[in-house]
C-alpha positions as CSV (number, residue, x, y, z in Angstrom):
1,M,0.0,0.0,0.0
2,R,1.4,3.3,-1.1
3,V,2.0,6.0,1.7
4,K,-0.5,8.9,1.3
5,V,1.3,12.1,1.5
6,A,0.1,15.7,1.5
7,L,2.6,18.4,0.3
8,F,2.4,21.6,2.3
9,A,4.4,24.1,0.0
10,T,4.4,26.9,2.5
11,C,3.8,30.6,1.4
12,L,7.2,31.4,0.5
13,T,7.8,28.4,-1.8
14,D,4.4,28.5,-3.4
15,T,4.8,32.0,-4.3
16,F,8.4,32.6,-5.1
17,F,10.1,29.1,-5.6
18,P,7.6,26.7,-7.1
19,S,10.3,24.5,-8.5
20,T,11.1,23.4,-5.1
21,A,7.4,22.3,-4.6
22,R,7.5,20.5,-8.0
23,A,10.8,18.8,-6.9
24,V,9.2,17.4,-3.7
25,V,6.5,15.8,-5.7
26,R,8.8,14.2,-8.2
27,L,11.1,13.0,-5.5
28,L,8.5,11.3,-3.3
29,E,6.6,9.9,-6.3
30,R,9.9,8.3,-7.5
31,L,10.1,6.9,-3.9
32,G,6.6,5.3,-4.1
33,C,4.7,7.8,-2.3
34,S,1.1,8.9,-3.4
35,V,1.3,12.9,-3.3
36,E,-1.4,15.2,-3.2
37,F,-1.5,19.1,-3.2
38,P,-4.6,20.4,-1.3
39,L,-5.8,23.5,-3.0
40,D,-7.2,24.8,0.2
41,Q,-4.0,25.1,2.1
42,T,-2.9,28.5,3.4
43,C,-0.4,30.0,5.8
44,C,0.7,28.0,8.8
45,G,0.5,31.4,10.9
46,Q,4.3,31.4,11.7
47,M,4.6,35.2,10.8
48,H,1.6,36.1,12.7
49,F,2.7,34.2,15.9
50,N,6.2,35.3,15.9
51,T,5.0,39.0,15.6
52,G,2.8,38.5,18.6
53,Y,-0.6,38.3,17.0
54,R,-1.4,35.0,18.6
55,D,-5.4,35.5,18.2
56,H,-4.8,35.8,14.3
57,T,-2.9,32.5,14.3
58,K,-5.6,30.3,15.8
59,P,-7.8,30.4,12.8
60,L,-4.8,29.5,10.5
61,A,-3.8,26.7,12.6
62,R,-7.5,25.4,12.7
63,K,-7.6,25.5,8.8
64,Y,-4.3,23.7,8.5
65,T,-5.9,20.8,10.8
66,D,-8.9,20.8,8.7
67,V,-7.2,20.9,5.2
68,F,-4.7,18.3,6.0
69,K,-6.7,15.6,8.1
70,G,-7.1,12.2,6.5
71,Y,-3.4,12.1,5.2
72,D,-1.0,9.7,6.6
73,F,1.8,12.2,6.5
74,V,2.2,15.9,5.5
75,V,5.6,16.9,4.3
76,A,7.0,20.6,4.0
77,P,10.2,21.8,2.4
78,S,10.7,24.0,5.2
79,G,12.0,23.3,8.7
80,S,10.5,26.6,10.2
81,C,6.9,25.9,8.9
82,A,7.1,22.2,10.0
83,G,8.4,23.4,13.3
84,M,5.5,25.9,13.6
85,V,3.0,23.1,13.0
86,R,4.5,20.5,15.3
87,E,5.5,22.8,18.3
88,I,3.2,25.8,18.3
89,H,-0.2,24.6,16.7
90,P,-0.7,22.2,19.8
91,T,-0.4,25.3,22.2
92,L,-3.2,26.8,20.3
93,G,-5.4,24.0,21.0
94,E,-4.9,22.0,17.7
95,S,-4.0,18.5,17.2
96,P,-2.3,18.7,13.7
97,P,-1.7,15.8,11.4
98,R,1.6,14.1,11.5
99,T,3.9,16.8,9.8
100,F,7.6,16.5,8.8
101,E,10.3,18.6,7.3
102,L,11.4,16.8,3.9
103,A,14.7,15.3,5.1
104,E,13.5,13.9,8.4
105,F,10.5,12.3,6.5
106,L,13.1,10.7,3.9
107,V,15.3,9.3,6.5
108,D,12.8,8.7,9.6
109,V,9.5,7.7,8.0
110,L,10.8,6.2,4.5
111,G,13.9,4.9,5.9
112,V,16.2,6.0,3.0
113,T,19.4,8.2,2.6
114,D,20.1,7.2,-1.0
115,V,17.2,8.4,-3.2
116,G,18.9,7.7,-6.5
117,A,19.8,11.2,-6.9
118,W,22.6,12.7,-9.4
119,F,24.1,16.1,-9.1
120,P,27.6,16.6,-10.3
121,H,28.4,19.9,-8.5
122,R,30.5,21.1,-5.4
123,V,27.8,21.7,-2.8
124,T,27.9,23.2,0.7
125,Y,25.0,22.9,3.2
126,H,23.5,25.5,5.6
127,P,21.5,23.8,8.4
128,T,18.7,26.1,9.2
129,C,18.0,27.1,12.7
130,H,14.3,25.8,13.2
131,S,15.4,22.5,11.7
132,L,18.3,22.2,14.1
133,R,16.9,23.7,17.3
134,M,13.3,23.1,17.1
135,L,12.8,19.7,15.2
136,G,16.2,18.1,15.8
137,V,16.7,17.2,12.2
138,G,20.5,16.9,12.9
139,D,22.7,15.4,10.3
140,K,19.9,13.8,8.2
141,P,20.4,16.3,5.3
142,M,24.1,15.8,5.2
143,A,23.7,12.0,5.0
144,L,21.0,12.3,2.1
145,L,23.7,14.7,0.3
146,R,26.5,12.3,0.8
147,A,24.5,9.7,-0.9
148,V,24.0,11.7,-4.0
149,K,26.2,10.4,-7.0
150,G,28.5,13.0,-8.5
151,L,28.1,15.5,-5.7
152,D,31.2,16.9,-3.9
153,L,30.0,17.8,-0.5
154,V,32.1,20.5,1.4
155,E,31.5,21.2,5.0
156,L,30.4,24.8,5.9
157,P,32.6,26.5,8.4
158,D,30.4,27.7,11.4
159,S,27.6,25.9,10.0
160,T,25.1,26.2,12.9
161,Q,25.5,30.0,13.0
162,C,22.3,31.8,11.9
163,C,22.2,33.4,8.5
164,G,20.4,36.3,10.1
165,F,17.2,36.0,8.4
166,G,14.5,35.1,11.0
167,G,11.5,36.4,9.0
168,T,10.5,39.8,10.3
169,F,13.9,40.0,12.4
170,A,15.7,40.9,9.2
171,I,13.3,43.7,8.7
172,K,13.1,44.9,12.5
173,N,16.8,44.4,13.1
174,A,18.2,45.1,9.6
175,E,21.8,46.2,10.7
176,T,22.2,43.0,12.8
177,S,20.7,40.8,10.2
178,T,23.2,42.3,7.6
179,A,26.1,41.7,9.9
180,M,25.0,38.0,10.4
181,L,24.5,37.5,6.8
182,A,28.1,38.9,5.9
183,D,29.5,36.3,8.3
184,K,27.6,33.5,6.7
185,M,28.4,34.7,3.1
186,R,32.1,34.7,4.1
187,C,31.8,31.0,5.2
188,V,30.1,30.0,2.1
189,L,32.6,31.7,-0.1
190,D,35.6,29.9,1.9
191,T,34.2,26.6,0.7
192,G,34.6,27.2,-2.8
193,A,31.3,25.6,-3.6
194,E,29.2,26.2,-6.7
195,V,26.0,25.7,-4.9
196,L,24.7,26.6,-1.5
197,S,21.8,24.4,-0.3
198,A,19.4,24.4,2.6
199,G,16.1,23.1,3.7
200,D,14.4,26.4,3.9
201,N,13.9,28.7,0.9
202,S,13.8,31.7,3.4
203,C,17.4,31.4,4.4
204,L,18.5,30.5,0.7
205,M,16.8,33.7,-0.3
206,H,18.4,35.6,2.2
207,I,22.0,34.3,1.8
208,G,21.5,34.0,-1.9
209,G,20.4,37.7,-2.3
210,G,23.6,38.7,-0.6
211,L,25.7,36.5,-2.7
212,S,24.2,37.7,-6.0
213,R,25.1,41.3,-5.0
214,L,28.6,40.3,-4.5
215,R,28.4,38.6,-7.9
216,A,29.9,35.6,-6.3
217,G,28.5,32.8,-8.6
218,V,27.3,30.5,-6.0
219,R,23.7,29.3,-6.6
220,P,21.3,28.8,-3.8
221,V,19.5,25.5,-4.5
222,H,17.0,23.8,-2.2
223,L,17.6,20.4,-0.9
224,A,14.7,18.8,-2.6
225,E,16.0,20.1,-6.1
226,I,19.2,18.3,-5.5
227,L,17.5,15.1,-4.5
228,A,14.9,15.0,-7.3
229,S,17.7,15.5,-9.9
230,T,18.8,12.4,-11.6
231,E,20.9,11.5,-14.7
232,E,17.7,11.1,-16.9
233,D,16.0,14.2,-15.5
234,P,18.8,16.6,-14.3
235,W,18.5,19.8,-12.4
236,R,18.9,22.8,-14.7
237,A,19.8,26.3,-13.4
238,T,17.1,28.8,-14.2
239,P,18.1,32.4,-15.2
């Protein structure tokens, strides 16, 4: 019997990085899952909650529970949104469906690290704060990347240091955020990597934006897009 999975795309990915959502579907279907994208899904409420609007978050949490009930699992290409659902929604009176960040779903639920991917590039990986500190994803993304054929994985110096995004933190504390970003970019450039990967497009957008302004030539690529890439259907850089 195939595992019935719902894709929770998240606001940022659905709006700005739809290629990541499509990559998750390709990857999970290749691994034998039945994947659906519930069209009624909306924001998980993370931005509202983190900004202090708890009462505005409650209906969004209820909406999440209603939309995704009935699925075996919900998978999100975002540690921060998965963490919001798992750790915060219960404090708002909800019992959300079983929700996983992509890497932990692959390793802990499907029990795989070699997903049959091929990605012939030099890559470094930024472990995002919520995936590390809230979900405890640990080195699962690194285990998945090590199993990718052709991939040259380079350890990122000071990898657990925050990139400085933090949602509205980057707006409210712009100078501090920019200083943290500068430190992270320096670490990325020290690796000599062609590609910077992470499990959250929010962090990739923040770091990638800084690197693009430096004309560094390092491309931000979500973990899902690397794992979805095969010799028959390889990842292609978009302009």
